[in-house]
N, CA and C of each residue as an Amber inpcrd file, in Angstrom:
protein
   582
   1.7970000  26.0600000   6.4260000   2.7300000  25.2370000   5.6530000
   3.2650000  24.1150000   6.5320000   3.0480000  22.8700000   6.1080000
   3.5330000  21.7690000   6.9430000   5.0240000  21.5380000   6.7180000
   5.6660000  21.0680000   7.7830000   7.1140000  20.8920000   7.7990000
   7.4330000  19.4030000   7.7290000   8.1270000  19.0070000   6.6640000
   8.4250000  17.5940000   6.4220000   9.9200000  17.3410000   6.5800000
  10.2610000  16.3410000   7.3880000  11.6510000  15.9200000   7.5160000
  11.9190000  14.7640000   6.5710000  12.9410000  14.8960000   5.7350000
  13.3120000  13.8100000   4.8190000  14.4390000  12.9990000   5.4420000
  14.1720000  11.7240000   5.6540000  15.1280000  10.8100000   6.2700000
  15.5510000   9.8330000   5.1750000  16.7590000  10.0290000   4.6360000
  17.2590000   9.2290000   3.5230000  17.9700000   7.9790000   4.0260000
  17.8740000   6.9070000   3.2480000  18.6250000   5.7070000   3.5930000
  18.3960000   4.6080000   2.5820000  19.3100000   3.6230000   2.5890000
  19.0750000   2.4520000   1.7410000  18.0540000   1.5450000   2.4080000
  17.9830000   1.5900000   3.7530000  17.0190000   0.7860000   4.5130000
  17.0490000  -0.6680000   4.0240000  18.2220000  -1.2860000   4.1750000
  18.4640000  -2.6150000   3.6060000  18.9360000  -3.6100000   4.6720000
  18.0780000  -4.0630000   5.6000000  16.6600000  -3.7420000   5.7190000
  16.4180000  -2.5650000   6.6670000  15.1750000  -2.1020000   6.6540000
  14.7430000  -1.1370000   7.6580000  14.6960000  -1.8800000   8.9890000
  15.2220000  -1.2780000  10.0630000  15.2010000  -1.9410000  11.3760000
  14.5780000  -1.0230000  12.4290000  14.4690000  -1.5160000  13.6540000
  13.7980000  -0.7370000  14.6960000  14.5390000   0.5550000  15.0040000
  15.8560000   0.5780000  14.7710000  16.6180000   1.8130000  14.9820000
  16.1120000   2.9420000  14.0950000  15.8400000   2.6200000  12.8260000
  15.3090000   3.6290000  11.8960000  13.9640000   4.1610000  12.4000000
  13.1350000   3.2400000  12.8710000  11.7990000   3.6110000  13.3360000
  11.8700000   4.4300000  14.6300000  12.7660000   4.0300000  15.5310000
  12.9480000   4.7610000  16.7970000  13.3780000   6.2010000  16.4950000
  14.3640000   6.3560000  15.5980000  14.8660000   7.6940000  15.2690000
  13.7840000   8.5310000  14.5840000  13.1080000   7.9620000  13.5720000
  12.0730000   8.7090000  12.8360000  10.9670000   9.1470000  13.7890000
  10.4990000   8.2270000  14.6330000   9.4160000   8.5540000  15.5580000
   9.8690000   9.5990000  16.5720000  11.0890000   9.4420000  17.0980000
  11.5980000  10.3890000  18.0920000  11.7270000  11.7840000  17.4800000
  12.2360000  11.8590000  16.2520000  12.4290000  13.1640000  15.6020000
  11.0940000  13.8680000  15.3620000  10.0850000  13.1270000  14.9190000
   8.8010000  13.7620000  14.6030000   8.0190000  14.1170000  15.8750000
   8.2410000  13.3610000  16.9490000   7.5190000  13.6170000  18.1930000
   8.2020000  14.6610000  19.0810000   9.4900000  14.9170000  18.8400000
  10.2450000  15.8180000  19.7230000  10.8690000  16.9980000  18.9890000
  10.2180000  17.4170000  17.9130000  10.6700000  18.6020000  17.1820000
   9.4240000  19.2750000  16.6080000   9.6150000  20.3150000  15.8150000
   8.4590000  20.9920000  15.2190000   8.1010000  20.4200000  13.8430000
   8.6380000  19.2390000  13.5110000   8.3030000  18.5930000  12.2420000
   6.9020000  17.9940000  12.3080000   6.1620000  18.1020000  11.2180000
   4.8060000  17.5440000  11.1620000   4.8070000  16.0910000  10.6980000
   5.7550000  15.7730000   9.8150000   5.8630000  14.4150000   9.2740000
   7.3160000  14.0940000   8.9750000   7.5960000  12.8010000   8.9080000
   8.8930000  12.3170000   8.4220000   8.6020000  11.4690000   7.1970000
   9.3020000  11.7400000   6.1160000   9.2280000  10.8910000   4.9280000
  10.5150000  10.0850000   4.8780000  10.3860000   8.7640000   4.9010000
  11.5530000   7.8900000   4.8270000  11.8330000   7.6300000   3.3550000
  12.8760000   8.2860000   2.8560000  13.1940000   8.2870000   1.4260000
  14.1480000   7.1350000   1.1060000  13.6540000   6.1780000   0.3470000
  14.4740000   5.0220000  -0.0290000  15.4450000   5.4370000  -1.1320000
  16.7370000   5.3120000  -0.8460000  17.7680000   5.6380000  -1.8270000
  17.8220000   4.5250000  -2.8640000  17.6640000   4.8800000  -4.1430000
  17.6410000   3.8290000  -5.1670000  18.9900000   3.1540000  -5.3430000
  18.9130000   1.9500000  -5.8600000  20.1090000   1.1820000  -6.1990000
  20.8400000   1.9240000  -7.3080000  22.0970000   2.2500000  -7.0790000
  22.8840000   2.9180000  -8.1050000  23.1610000   1.9200000  -9.2320000
  22.6700000   2.1900000 -10.4540000  22.8250000   1.2180000 -11.5470000
  24.2800000   0.9580000 -11.9310000  25.1840000   1.8610000 -11.5200000
  26.6010000   1.7060000 -11.8680000  27.3670000   0.8870000 -10.8360000
  26.7050000   0.5800000  -9.7330000  27.3640000  -0.2040000  -8.6860000
  26.6720000  -1.5510000  -8.5700000  27.4750000  -2.6060000  -8.6220000
  26.9130000  -3.9540000  -8.4760000  27.0110000  -4.3110000  -6.9980000
  25.8640000  -4.4210000  -6.3590000  25.8760000  -4.7930000  -4.9540000
  24.7890000  -5.8270000  -4.7230000  25.1860000  -7.0780000  -4.6730000
  24.2030000  -8.1660000  -4.6310000  23.3980000  -8.1860000  -3.3320000
  23.9620000  -7.6250000  -2.2390000  23.2480000  -7.6710000  -0.9610000
  22.1590000  -6.5970000  -0.8700000  22.1200000  -5.6700000  -1.8450000
  21.1160000  -4.6060000  -1.8080000  19.8450000  -5.0750000  -2.5000000
  18.7570000  -5.1100000  -1.7360000  17.4790000  -5.5310000  -2.3010000
  16.9910000  -4.5100000  -3.3240000  16.1050000  -4.9540000  -4.1770000
  15.4610000  -4.1020000  -5.1690000  14.7990000  -2.8920000  -4.4880000
  14.7510000  -1.7650000  -5.1890000  14.1550000  -0.5290000  -4.6460000
  12.7630000  -0.7660000  -4.0730000  11.9290000  -1.4630000  -4.8310000
  10.5280000  -1.6250000  -4.4330000  10.3780000  -2.5740000  -3.2480000
  11.3010000  -3.5100000  -3.0960000  11.2640000  -4.4070000  -1.9370000
  11.6070000  -3.6280000  -0.6600000  12.5800000  -2.7410000  -0.7630000
  12.9540000  -1.9190000   0.4020000  11.8460000  -0.9080000   0.7270000
  11.2190000  -0.3680000  -0.3130000  10.0790000   0.5370000  -0.1140000
   8.9350000  -0.2090000   0.5830000   8.6920000  -1.4380000   0.1510000
   7.6190000  -2.2660000   0.7300000   7.8360000  -2.4770000   2.2290000
   9.1020000  -2.6790000   2.6400000   9.3990000  -2.8550000   4.0670000
   8.9620000  -1.6290000   4.8600000   9.3310000  -0.4480000   4.3540000
   8.9810000   0.7930000   5.0580000   7.4710000   1.0050000   5.0420000
   6.8620000   0.7160000   3.9100000   5.4100000   0.8550000   3.7840000
   4.7010000   0.0130000   4.8490000   5.1380000  -1.2420000   4.9860000
   4.5120000  -2.1410000   5.9660000   4.7970000  -1.6890000   7.4010000
   6.0400000  -1.2980000   7.6620000   6.4470000  -0.9460000   9.0290000
   5.8190000   0.3560000   9.5230000   5.4930000   1.2680000   8.6050000
   4.9890000   2.5850000   9.0270000   3.4770000   2.7380000   8.8680000
   2.7990000   1.6680000   8.4620000   1.3500000   1.7390000   8.1990000
   0.5640000   2.2870000   9.3900000   1.0070000   1.9950000  10.6060000
   0.2820000   2.4500000  11.8010000   0.8520000   3.7290000  12.4110000
   1.7930000   4.3690000  11.7180000   2.3810000   5.6240000  12.1930000
   1.8820000   6.7590000  11.3050000   0.9840000   7.5760000  11.8230000
   0.3830000   8.6210000  10.9910000   1.3790000   9.6720000  10.5310000
   2.4450000   9.8870000  11.3110000   3.3790000  10.9640000  10.9830000
   4.6190000  10.4840000  10.2260000   4.7030000   9.1690000   9.9470000
   5.8720000   8.6230000   9.2310000   5.3900000   7.9650000   7.9500000
   5.9660000   8.3800000   6.8200000   5.5180000   7.8900000   5.5000000
   6.7010000   7.3320000   4.6970000   6.4540000   6.2790000   3.9300000
   7.4960000   5.8120000   3.0120000   7.5370000   6.7390000   1.7940000
   8.6980000   6.8890000   1.1920000   8.7890000   7.7570000   0.0160000
   9.7000000   7.1530000  -1.0500000   9.2020000   7.1720000  -2.2940000
   9.9990000   6.6860000  -3.4240000  10.3760000   7.8410000  -4.3650000
  10.4400000   9.0560000  -3.8170000  10.6700000  10.2470000  -4.6550000
  11.9580000  10.1910000  -5.4710000  12.9380000   9.4240000  -5.0170000
  14.2060000   9.3900000  -5.7680000  14.2150000   8.3340000  -6.8790000
  13.2210000   7.4560000  -6.9250000  13.2400000   6.3450000  -7.8820000
  13.2840000   6.8040000  -9.3330000  12.6260000   7.9110000  -9.6340000
  12.5690000   8.3590000 -11.0290000  13.4650000   9.5480000 -11.3300000
  14.3480000   9.8720000 -10.3990000  15.2920000  10.9710000 -10.6410000
  16.5510000  10.4050000 -11.3020000  17.2400000  11.2250000 -12.1010000
  18.4570000  10.7370000 -12.7750000  19.5010000  10.2600000 -11.7560000
  20.2230000   9.2120000 -12.1330000  21.2830000   8.6590000 -11.2730000
  22.6570000   9.0320000 -11.8300000  23.6890000   9.1760000 -11.0060000
  23.6080000   9.2070000  -9.5490000  22.9070000  10.4780000  -9.0860000
  22.1930000  10.3690000  -7.9860000  21.4060000  11.5040000  -7.5150000
  22.0830000  12.1730000  -6.3200000  21.8430000  13.4660000  -6.1820000
  22.4010000  14.2200000  -5.0620000  21.2640000  14.7980000  -4.2420000
  21.4670000  14.8710000  -2.9350000  20.4410000  15.3720000  -2.0140000
  19.9560000  16.7550000  -2.4280000  20.8670000  17.6070000  -2.8660000
  20.4850000  18.9720000  -3.2580000  19.4610000  18.9470000  -4.3920000
  19.5970000  17.9900000  -5.3210000  18.6440000  17.8670000  -6.4360000
  17.2890000  17.3440000  -5.9520000  17.3300000  16.3600000  -5.0410000
  16.0790000  15.8130000  -4.4950000  15.3090000  16.8950000  -3.7480000
  16.0120000  17.6930000  -2.9480000  15.3610000  18.7720000  -2.2010000
  14.7220000  19.7910000  -3.1450000  15.4180000  20.1280000  -4.2200000
  14.8630000  21.0660000  -5.2090000  13.6280000  20.4580000  -5.8760000
  13.7150000  19.1650000  -6.2030000  12.6270000  18.4570000  -6.8740000
  11.3550000  18.4250000  -6.0090000  11.4890000  18.0190000  -4.7330000
  10.2900000  17.9290000  -3.8750000   9.7400000  19.3130000  -3.5380000
  10.6120000  20.2950000  -3.4370000  10.1500000  21.6650000  -3.1590000
   9.3200000  22.1930000  -4.3180000   9.7040000  21.8220000  -5.5480000
   8.9180000  22.2100000  -6.7290000   7.5940000  21.4500000  -6.7820000
   7.6490000  20.1620000  -6.4570000   6.4540000  19.3180000  -6.5170000
   5.4100000  19.6860000  -5.4650000   5.8990000  20.0650000  -4.2730000
   5.0070000  20.3740000  -3.1530000   5.3110000  21.7750000  -2.6160000
   4.8920000  22.8220000  -3.3360000   5.2400000  24.1860000  -2.9260000
   4.6150000  24.6190000  -1.5930000   3.6020000  23.8600000  -1.1290000
   2.9530000  24.2070000   0.1400000   3.5800000  23.5000000   1.3410000
   4.6910000  22.8170000   1.1160000   5.3780000  22.1350000   2.2160000
   6.8120000  22.6590000   2.3460000   7.2870000  22.6910000   3.5820000
   8.6760000  23.0720000   3.8290000   9.4660000  21.7930000   4.1040000
  10.5240000  21.5620000   3.3300000  11.3010000  20.3280000   3.4860000
  12.5920000  20.5690000   4.2590000  12.8300000  19.6820000   5.2140000
  14.0290000  19.7300000   6.0430000  14.7590000  18.4010000   5.8720000
  16.0010000  18.3950000   6.2800000  16.8300000  17.2080000   6.1360000
  17.0570000  16.6030000   7.5100000  16.9370000  15.2800000   7.6040000
  17.2380000  14.5690000   8.8470000  18.5620000  13.8520000   8.6280000
  19.4850000  14.0030000   9.5420000  20.7570000  13.2700000   9.3910000
  21.3810000  12.9810000  10.7460000  22.2420000  11.9740000  10.7540000
  22.9980000  11.6500000  11.9540000  24.1820000  12.5930000  12.0740000
  24.6620000  12.7210000  13.2900000  25.7940000  13.6110000  13.5760000
  27.0250000  13.2390000  12.7400000  27.1830000  11.9430000  12.4440000
  28.3160000  11.4930000  11.6310000  28.2490000  12.0990000  10.2250000
  27.0240000  12.1980000   9.6520000  26.8760000  12.8070000   8.3240000
  27.1090000  14.3090000   8.3630000  26.7120000  14.9420000   9.4680000
  26.9220000  16.3890000   9.5890000  28.4160000  16.7120000   9.5530000
  29.2260000  15.8290000  10.1310000  30.6730000  16.0580000  10.1410000
  31.2750000  16.0590000   8.7400000  30.5920000  15.3940000   7.7800000
  31.1240000  15.3690000   6.4080000  30.2710000  16.1980000   5.4400000
  29.3580000  16.9940000   5.9820000  28.4530000  17.7830000   5.1360000
  29.2050000  18.7220000   4.1880000  30.3420000  19.2420000   4.6510000
  31.1200000  20.1720000   3.8140000  31.6590000  19.5090000   2.5390000
  31.5830000  18.1790000   2.4590000  32.0270000  17.4590000   1.2520000
  30.8670000  17.1910000   0.2900000  29.6390000  17.4820000   0.7060000
  28.4650000  17.2180000  -0.1260000  28.3850000  18.2080000  -1.2780000
  27.8020000  17.7570000  -2.3670000  27.6070000  18.6240000  -3.5270000
  26.6590000  19.7700000  -3.1490000  27.1040000  20.9950000  -3.3770000
  26.3020000  22.2080000  -3.1260000  25.7000000  22.2610000  -1.7180000
  26.4960000  21.8810000  -0.7130000  25.9650000  21.8790000   0.6570000
  25.5340000  23.2750000   1.1040000  26.1920000  24.3150000   0.5580000
  25.8330000  25.6960000   0.9280000  24.3910000  25.9940000   0.4890000
  24.0020000  25.4750000  -0.6890000  22.6420000  25.6720000  -1.2080000
  21.6350000  24.9770000  -0.3090000  21.9870000  23.7760000   0.1470000
  21.0980000  23.0370000   1.0540000  20.8570000  23.8820000   2.3080000
  21.9440000  24.3780000   2.9130000  21.8210000  25.1590000   4.1520000
  21.1230000  26.4980000   3.9410000  21.2200000  27.0220000   2.7580000
  20.5830000  28.3040000   2.4670000  19.0570000  28.1580000   2.4220000
  18.5870000  27.0170000   1.9200000  17.1520000  26.8400000   1.6820000
  16.4500000  25.8670000   2.6240000  17.2120000  25.0890000   3.4060000
  16.5890000  24.0360000   4.2170000  17.2070000  23.9600000   5.6080000
  16.3590000  23.5960000   6.5730000  16.8490000  23.3280000   7.9250000
  17.3140000  21.8730000   7.9870000  18.2600000  21.6170000   8.8810000
  18.7640000  20.2590000   9.0840000  18.5340000  19.8730000  10.5410000
  17.9110000  18.7090000  10.7300000  17.6620000  18.1820000  12.0660000
  18.6210000  17.0110000  12.2730000  19.4030000  17.1020000  13.3510000
  20.4930000  16.1450000  13.5700000  20.2180000  15.2950000  14.8030000
  20.3850000  13.9650000  14.6340000  20.2750000  13.0740000  15.7840000
  21.6730000  12.5850000  16.1560000  21.9120000  12.3250000  17.4460000
  23.2630000  11.9640000  17.8920000  23.7140000  10.5960000  17.3760000
  24.9680000  10.5280000  17.0190000  25.6100000   9.2670000  16.6240000
  26.9960000   9.2590000  17.2510000  27.4900000   8.0710000  17.5460000
  28.8720000   7.9590000  18.0160000  29.7350000   7.9570000  16.7600000
  30.5550000   8.9990000  16.6110000  31.3380000   9.1160000  15.3760000
  32.6590000   9.8090000  15.6520000  33.6750000   9.3750000  14.9120000
  34.9840000  10.0140000  15.0140000  34.9930000  11.2900000  14.1830000
  36.0250000  12.0750000  14.3980000  36.1990000  13.2720000  13.5730000
  35.6390000  14.5100000  14.2420000  36.1260000  15.6390000  13.7910000
  35.7250000  16.9310000  14.3440000  34.6290000  17.5610000  13.5030000
  33.7770000  18.3150000  14.1580000  32.7280000  19.0640000  13.4800000
  33.3540000  20.3090000  12.8490000  33.0170000  20.5640000  11.6040000
  33.4500000  21.7700000  10.9170000  32.8860000  22.9700000  11.6870000
  33.7460000  23.9740000  11.9840000  33.3200000  25.1310000  12.7880000
  32.0530000  25.8020000  12.2650000  31.9150000  25.8670000  10.9370000
  30.7560000  26.5630000  10.3600000  29.4270000  25.9070000  10.7290000
  29.4530000  24.6260000  11.1680000  28.2080000  23.9320000  11.5000000
  27.8870000  23.9580000  12.9940000  28.8450000  24.4030000  13.8100000
  28.6760000  24.2860000  15.2600000  27.5000000  25.0960000  15.8080000
  27.3430000  26.3290000  15.3910000  26.2340000  27.1470000  15.8990000
  25.4000000  27.7210000  14.7640000  25.2470000  26.9390000  13.7120000
  24.5190000  27.4010000  12.5240000  23.0250000  27.5040000  12.8370000
  22.3930000  28.5850000  12.4010000  20.9710000  28.8100000  12.7150000
  20.0410000  27.8150000  12.0360000  20.5060000  27.1570000  10.9790000
  19.6390000  26.2090000  10.2610000  19.8630000  24.7550000  10.7030000
  20.7990000  24.5490000  11.6390000  21.1010000  23.1880000  12.1030000
  20.5740000  23.0150000  13.5270000  19.7010000  22.0330000  13.7000000
  19.0480000  21.8100000  14.9940000  19.3720000  20.4140000  15.5050000
  20.0100000  20.3570000  16.6560000  20.2920000  19.0510000  17.2590000
  19.0880000  18.6350000  18.0890000  18.6260000  17.4060000  17.8770000
  17.4930000  16.8760000  18.6250000  18.0320000  15.7800000  19.5340000
  17.8200000  15.9430000  20.8350000  18.2450000  14.9110000  21.7750000
  17.4570000  13.6410000  21.4730000  18.1550000  12.5910000  21.1940000
  17.4870000  11.3310000  20.8400000  18.3390000  10.1780000  21.3520000
  17.7190000   8.9950000  21.5080000  18.5170000   7.8400000  21.9310000
  19.5590000   7.4990000  20.8690000  20.7390000   7.1110000  21.3100000
  21.7710000   6.6740000  20.3670000  21.5090000   5.2090000  20.0610000
  21.2370000   4.9330000  18.7950000  20.8950000   3.5720000  18.3780000
  22.0850000   2.9680000  17.6370000  22.5880000   1.8720000  18.1680000
  23.7540000   1.2210000  17.5730000  23.3590000  -0.0890000  16.8880000
  22.4190000   0.0020000  15.9670000  22.0060000  -1.1860000  15.2050000
  22.3110000  -0.8680000  13.7530000  22.8560000  -1.8310000  13.0320000
  23.1320000  -1.5680000  11.6150000  22.4830000  -2.6310000  10.7380000
  22.0990000  -2.1980000   9.5490000  21.5070000  -3.1290000   8.5790000
  22.5230000  -4.1960000   8.1830000  23.7950000  -3.8170000   8.0960000
  24.8620000  -4.7680000   7.7390000  24.9080000  -5.9090000   8.7590000
  24.8560000  -5.5340000  10.0320000  24.8810000  -6.5160000  11.1250000
  23.6760000  -7.4640000  11.0130000  22.5180000  -6.9100000  10.6900000
  21.2920000  -7.7260000  10.5740000  21.3840000  -8.6780000   9.3820000
  21.8510000  -8.1760000   8.2410000  21.9910000  -9.0600000   7.0570000
  22.9240000 -10.2260000   7.3560000  24.0330000  -9.9180000   8.0310000
  25.0110000 -10.9520000   8.3840000  24.3900000 -11.9820000   9.3310000
  23.6310000 -11.4940000  10.3040000  22.9890000 -12.3870000  11.2760000
  21.9690000 -13.2980000  10.5880000  21.1860000 -12.7430000   9.6490000
  20.1880000 -13.5600000   8.9290000  20.8980000 -14.6440000   8.1240000
  21.9770000 -14.2530000   7.4480000  22.7460000 -15.2030000   6.6460000
  23.2870000 -16.3430000   7.5150000  23.6570000 -16.0070000   8.7570000
  24.2040000 -16.9990000   9.6890000  23.1230000 -17.6750000  10.5390000
  21.8550000 -17.5430000  10.0850000  20.7090000 -18.2190000  10.7250000
  20.4910000 -17.8100000  12.1780000  20.8050000 -16.5510000  12.5130000
  20.5670000 -16.0300000  13.8620000  19.1680000 -15.4180000  13.9220000
  18.6230000 -15.3380000  15.1300000  17.2960000 -14.7400000  15.3060000
  17.4260000 -13.2130000  15.3490000  16.8330000 -12.5450000  14.3550000
  16.9040000 -11.0780000  14.2810000  15.5620000 -10.4300000  14.6050000
  14.6030000 -11.2220000  15.0410000  13.2520000 -10.6980000  15.2930000
  13.2160000  -9.4410000  16.1720000  13.9710000  -9.3920000  17.2840000
  13.8890000  -8.2060000  18.1470000  14.4290000  -6.9300000  17.4880000
  15.2060000  -7.0690000  16.4180000  15.8450000  -5.9080000  15.7850000
  15.0230000  -5.2920000  14.6570000  13.9390000  -5.9660000  14.2910000
  13.1550000  -5.5320000  13.1280000  11.7030000  -5.2920000  13.5060000
  11.0650000  -4.2760000  12.8930000   9.6190000  -4.1650000  13.0890000
   8.9780000  -5.4920000  12.6610000   7.9410000  -5.9020000  13.3560000
   7.3000000  -7.1980000  13.1190000   6.9790000  -7.4130000  11.6320000
   6.4340000  -6.3690000  10.9900000   6.0260000  -6.4690000   9.5830000
   7.2340000  -6.6840000   8.6650000   8.3510000  -6.0790000   9.0240000
   9.5830000  -6.2270000   8.2200000  10.1380000  -7.6320000   8.3960000
  10.1750000  -8.0990000   9.6460000  10.6750000  -9.4500000   9.9020000
   9.8460000 -10.4760000   9.1190000   8.5200000 -10.3170000   9.1600000
   7.6390000 -11.2620000   8.4590000   7.8670000 -11.2290000   6.9500000
   8.0660000 -10.0300000   6.4100000   8.2960000  -9.8730000   4.9670000
   9.6220000 -10.5190000   4.5520000  10.6690000 -10.2810000   5.3370000
  11.9860000 -10.8730000   5.0560000  11.8960000 -12.4000000   5.1120000
  11.1850000 -12.8960000   6.1310000  11.0250000 -14.3330000   6.3160000
  10.2320000 -14.9400000   5.1450000   9.1540000 -14.2950000   4.7890000
   8.2770000 -14.7640000   3.7010000   9.0180000 -14.7770000   2.3570000
   9.8420000 -13.7480000   2.1120000  10.5390000 -13.6120000   0.8280000
  11.9180000 -14.2960000   0.8260000  12.3410000 -14.7760000   1.9950000
  13.6230000 -15.4570000   2.1290000  14.8080000 -14.5520000   1.7310000
  14.7280000 -13.2840000   2.1580000  15.7850000 -12.3150000   1.8440000
  17.0340000 -12.5510000   2.6960000  18.1720000 -12.1630000   2.1560000
  19.4780000 -12.1120000   2.8450000  20.0210000 -13.4890000   3.2870000
  19.4440000 -14.5660000   2.7900000  19.8860000 -15.8860000   3.2220000
  21.1270000 -16.3940000   2.5010000  21.4200000 -15.8390000   1.3370000
  22.5700000 -16.3870000   0.6030000  23.7350000 -15.4250000   0.6180000
């Protein structure tokens, strides 16, 4: 049974930090693959800076084409909105019964896991792989030595999509922060300029 790590995000845009983390997690753990799950645009929220679902998926598709263990995923696009991680995990587990699905998250998200819908169900059925993040707040005691939570030593990446969008809008060079294919796609499509 292959072990798949689901790495959720809006990826607006996908940057080298996302790729560094995904590659590090798949190369330094017992995961066989990482699926980068594009979180769909919530139809109830108007957010003009968020690119269309398929445009964000296209960025990941282009950026991961040469990474055999990292795949783009649109599994949430056809699920009812608003969607919850617990539902997505149940959905993919039903769709792919021969795969074991795990959750990839930053340490900052782990600190708020107790606020997630049905987080106990997630922990009961899935392992969580955590990468370090600089974050305020205390870890809930129940997560500190949990058998299903695995901390993976990884580089701390302090790059944000918000920072990149702002830089593009202000005509700054963001090339070093983006996979080459993503930078070219953003440039070609003239994204984030207004």
